[in-house]
C-alpha positions in Angstrom: 0.0 0.0 0.0 1.7 3.2 -1.2 1.9 6.0 1.4 3.3 8.7 -0.7 2.3 12.1 0.7 0.4 10.6 3.6 1.0 12.3 7.0 1.1 9.7 9.7 0.6 11.1 13.3 2.4 9.3 16.0 -0.9 8.3 17.6 -1.8 6.4 14.4 1.4 4.4 14.7 0.6 3.5 18.3 -2.9 2.5 17.3 -1.5 0.1 14.7 0.9 -1.4 17.2 -1.9 -2.0 19.7 -4.2 -3.5 17.0 -1.4 -5.9 16.1 -0.4 -6.7 19.6 -4.0 -7.4 20.7 -4.6 -9.5 17.5 -7.7 -7.5 16.7 -9.0 -8.8 13.4 -12.2 -6.9 12.6 -11.5 -3.1 12.7 -14.3 -0.6 12.2 -13.2 3.0 11.4 -15.5 5.9 12.4 -15.2 9.6 11.7 -17.1 12.5 10.2 -16.6 13.6 6.6 -13.2 15.2 5.8 -11.4 13.8 8.9 -9.2 11.3 7.0 -11.0 8.0 7.4 -9.7 6.8 4.1 -6.2 7.9 4.9 -6.3 6.0 8.2 -7.6 2.9 6.5 -4.8 3.1 3.9 -2.2 3.5 6.7 -3.6 0.7 8.8 -3.9 -1.7 5.9 -0.3 -0.9 5.0 0.9 -1.8 8.5 -1.2 -5.0 8.7 0.3 -6.1 5.3 3.8 -5.4 6.4 3.3 -7.7 9.3 2.4 -10.6 7.0 -1.4 -10.4 7.3 -3.8 -10.7 4.4 -6.3 -7.9 4.6 -9.9 -7.4 3.4 -11.2 -3.9 3.0 -14.9 -3.3 3.1 -15.7 0.2 1.8 -19.1 1.1 3.2 -18.8 4.9 2.7 -21.4 4.9 -0.1 -21.1 8.6 -1.0 -17.3 8.9 -1.1 -15.8 5.7 -2.4 -12.3 4.4 -2.5 -13.2 1.0 -4.0 -15.9 0.7 -6.7 -18.7 3.0 -7.7 -20.9 5.1 -5.3 -24.2 3.8 -4.0 -22.6 0.4 -3.2 -20.8 -1.4 -0.4 -17.6 -3.0 -1.9 -15.0 -5.6 -0.9 -11.4 -5.7 -1.9 -8.8 -8.4 -0.9 -5.3 -7.1 -0.3 -2.3 -9.4 0.0 0.6 -7.2 -1.1 1.4 -3.5 -1.1 -0.8 -1.6 -3.5 -2.7 1.6 -3.8 -6.4 1.7 -3.4 -6.6 2.9 -7.0 -5.3 -0.5 -8.2 -7.3 -2.6 -5.8 -9.9 -4.8 -7.5 -13.5 -4.9 -6.2 -14.1 -8.6 -5.6 -17.7 -8.2 -4.3 -20.3 -5.5 -4.4 -23.7 -4.9 -2.6 -26.1 -2.4 -4.2 -27.5 0.1 -1.7 -29.1 2.3 -4.4 -28.3 5.8 -3.1 -25.3 8.0 -2.0 -26.9 9.1 1.3 -27.3 6.6 4.2 -30.5 8.3 5.5 -33.5 6.2 4.6 -31.2 3.4 3.4 -30.1 1.9 6.7 -31.3 -1.6 5.9 -29.4 -2.2 2.7 -26.4 -0.5 4.1 -26.3 -2.6 7.3 -27.2 -5.8 5.4 -24.7 -5.2 2.6 -21.8 -4.4 5.0 -22.6 -7.5 7.1 -22.7 -9.7 4.0 -19.4 -8.4 2.6 -17.6 -8.7 6.0 -18.7 -12.3 6.2 -17.5 -12.9 2.6 -14.1 -11.4 3.4 -11.2 -13.8 3.1 -8.5 -11.8 4.7 -7.0 -12.5 8.1 -7.9 -8.9 9.0 -10.9 -6.9 7.9 -10.9 -3.1 7.9 -14.3 -1.5 7.5 -14.6 2.2 6.4 -18.0 3.7 7.3 -20.1 6.7 6.2 -19.4 10.1 7.7 -23.0 10.5 8.9 -22.5 10.4 12.7 -25.0 12.9 14.2 -28.7 12.4 14.9 -29.8 9.4 12.8 -26.3 8.7 11.9 -25.7 7.5 15.5 -28.5 5.0 15.1 -26.9 3.7 11.9 -23.6 3.3 13.8 -25.3 1.4 16.6 -26.9 -1.0 14.0 -23.5 -1.5 12.3 -21.8 -2.3 15.6 -24.5 -4.7 16.6 -24.4 -6.4 13.2 -20.6 -6.6 12.7 -19.3 -7.2 16.3 -16.0 -5.4 15.6 -13.0 -6.3 17.7 -12.2 -2.6 17.9 -13.7 0.8 17.0 -11.2 3.4 15.7 -12.8 6.8 16.3 -11.3 9.8 14.5 -12.5 13.0 16.0 -11.2 16.6 16.5 -12.9 17.3 19.8 -15.5 15.2 21.5 -18.1 14.8 18.7 -18.2 11.0 18.9 -18.7 11.0 22.7 -22.4 9.8 22.4 -21.3 6.9 20.1 -18.4 6.0 22.3 -20.7 6.0 25.3 -23.3 3.7 23.7 -20.4 1.4 22.5 -18.5 1.4 25.8 -18.8 -2.4 25.8 -16.4 -2.4 22.8 -12.7 -1.9 22.5 -12.2 1.7 21.4 -9.2 3.6 20.1 -9.8 7.4 20.0 -7.5 9.3 17.6 -7.0 12.8 16.3 -7.3 13.2 12.5 -4.2 14.0 10.4 -3.6 17.8 10.3 -3.5 17.4 6.5 -7.1 16.3 6.3 -8.8 18.9 4.1 -12.3 20.0 3.9 -14.1 19.1 0.7 -17.1 21.2 -0.4 -20.4 19.6 -1.3 -19.8 20.5 -4.9 -16.3 18.8 -4.9 -17.7 15.6 -3.3 -20.5 15.6 -5.9 -18.0 16.0 -8.7 -15.9 13.1 -7.3 -19.0 10.9 -7.3 -19.8 11.9 -10.9 -16.3 11.1 -12.0 -16.5 7.7 -10.3 -19.8 6.9 -12.0 -18.5 8.1 -15.3 -15.4 5.9 -15.0 -17.6 2.9 -14.0 -19.9 3.3 -17.0 -17.2 4.1 -19.6 -17.5 0.7 -21.2 -21.3 0.3 -20.8 -23.7 -0.4 -23.7 -27.4 -0.7 -24.0 -28.9 -4.2 -23.6 -32.6 -5.1 -23.9 -34.7 -7.6 -22.0 -38.3 -8.9 -22.1 -39.7 -8.3 -18.7 -40.5 -12.0 -18.4 -36.8 -12.7 -18.8 -35.8 -11.0 -15.6 -37.0 -10.5 -12.0 -37.4 -7.0 -10.7 -36.7 -6.4 -7.0 -37.0 -3.5 -4.6 -40.1 -2.4 -6.4 -43.8 -3.2 -6.1 -44.3 -2.8 -9.8 -43.6 -5.8 -12.0 -44.4 -8.1 -9.1 -48.2 -7.9 -9.1 -50.9 -9.3 -11.4 -51.1 -7.4 -14.7 -54.6 -6.1 -15.5 -56.1 -4.2 -18.4 -57.4 -0.7 -17.5 -58.1 1.7 -20.3 -57.2 4.7 -18.1 -53.6 3.6 -17.9 -50.6 2.7 -20.0 -49.9 -0.2 -17.6 -51.4 -1.5 -14.4 -51.0 -4.3 -11.9 -53.1 -5.5 -9.0 -51.3 -6.0 -5.6 -52.9 -7.1 -2.3 -53.0 -3.5 -1.2 -54.6 -2.2 -4.4 -53.9 -1.1 -7.9 -50.6 0.4 -9.1 -50.5 2.0 -12.5 -48.5 3.9 -15.0 -50.2 6.9 -16.6 -49.5 8.8 -19.8 -50.9 12.0 -18.3 -51.0 13.9 -15.0 -52.9 12.4 -12.1 -56.7 12.8 -12.2 -59.0 13.0 -9.1 -60.9 10.1 -10.6 -57.9 7.9 -9.8 -58.2 8.2 -6.1 -57.1 5.0 -4.4 -54.7 4.1 -7.2 -50.9 4.4 -6.9 -50.2 6.2 -10.2 -46.7 6.7 -11.6 -45.7 9.0 -14.5 -44.8 7.1 -17.6 -41.1 8.1 -17.3 -40.8 7.2 -13.7 -37.9 4.7 -14.3 -36.0 6.6 -17.0 -32.4 7.0 -15.9 -33.0 5.2 -12.6 -29.8 3.7 -11.2 -30.2 -0.1 -10.6 -28.2 -3.0 -9.4 -28.0 -6.1 -11.5 -27.4 -9.6 -10.1 -27.2 -13.2 -11.2 -29.7 -16.0 -10.4 -28.1 -16.5 -7.0 -28.7 -12.8 -6.1 -25.0 -11.9 -6.3 -24.6 -8.3 -7.3 -22.7 -8.1 -10.6 -22.7 -4.3 -11.0 -24.7 -1.3 -11.8 -27.1 -0.3 -14.6 -29.1 2.8 -15.7 -32.6 2.2 -17.1 -32.7 3.7 -20.6 -36.4 3.1 -20.9 -39.4 0.7 -20.4 -41.7 -0.1 -23.3 -45.0 -1.0 -21.6 -46.7 -2.1 -24.8 -43.9 -4.5 -25.7 -43.2 -5.3 -22.0 -39.5 -4.7 -22.5 -36.7 -3.0 -20.5 -33.5 -1.4 -21.8 -30.5 -1.1 -19.5 -27.2 0.8 -19.9 -24.6 -1.3 -18.2 -21.0 -2.7 -18.5 -22.3 -6.1 -17.2 -22.7 -8.8 -19.9 -26.4 -9.4 -20.7 -26.1 -13.1 -20.4 -25.2 -12.9 -16.7 -28.1 -10.7 -15.6 -31.1 -12.3 -14.0 -32.2 -9.7 -11.4 -32.7 -6.0 -11.6 -32.7 -4.1 -8.3 -34.3 -0.7 -8.5 -32.4 2.1 -6.7 -33.4 5.6 -5.5 -31.1 7.8 -7.6 -31.3 9.0 -11.2 -28.2 9.4 -13.3 -27.5 10.3 -16.9 -25.0 8.2 -18.8 -22.2 10.6 -18.1 -22.6 10.1 -14.3 -24.4 13.3 -13.5 -26.9 13.1 -10.6 -30.3 14.1 -11.8 -32.7 13.5 -9.0 -32.2 12.1 -5.5 -35.3 10.0 -4.7 -37.8 8.0 -6.7 -40.4 9.8 -8.9 -43.4 8.2 -7.2 -43.9 5.3 -4.8 -43.0 2.1 -6.5 
């Protein structure tokens, strides 16, 4: 793991020595945005590798990724010194958004699955920078799910005190961030995500499917009983009622029907998976033809491997620009 330009505080060195001496194998790293969590993870992985350990890195910071595209939890296996930029993503779990809020369940579930899939003797987990308010609830779920051997808490003052108090049954290392940790504006973070999405989709192409060929998950639509209704372009009956796609704006006469605009899924970010449910990568919906009952995806994943399409909650264009945060309608 290359450490060119990385400032290493003495306390970080002491933390690595303690982790090694105590043989702590599952390390969860906490810290707010712009406090150097990624830098600490790189440093710690370097030290663990130098001592002859194989290391798995689980990147659960879904908004500011080191491994793989945003909106996912990713796993890399590290056996020799290398930079994060050259580390291959071995497994991926699709969360579907770049903000942990309202996405606790896939984030916690995905992190747990990849930690359990990790093959390294040591597992380092990087976490989102959301640590106040609901973020503390997320951290408590992650701790309960992962049972880390140690929590590494990066904080400038005492901002993680409530988390440390709630986790006082855990081993905790409290560290100051590197003085080189720099603030990134919201605009700069968004630009970094867009560049990451653009790089991921650079070899993508459009592939078409008949809806009967695939299974759609994380959506009510396409999992009910199709019905003919002249008011709508497409409609399905679910136990809770009718869900429909309309060619025009909602009408008062449609009360009691969950109505979606015709373009509700255009440019929606999705995950794609094989028949076993293993996430293969990402896709963007190019369009749905309801009359032909077909779906077109823009994805770098080979068509032959795709069996499941998992709807997300983020809209992107093919150049990686974020268009809308949140689904257009309830589906």
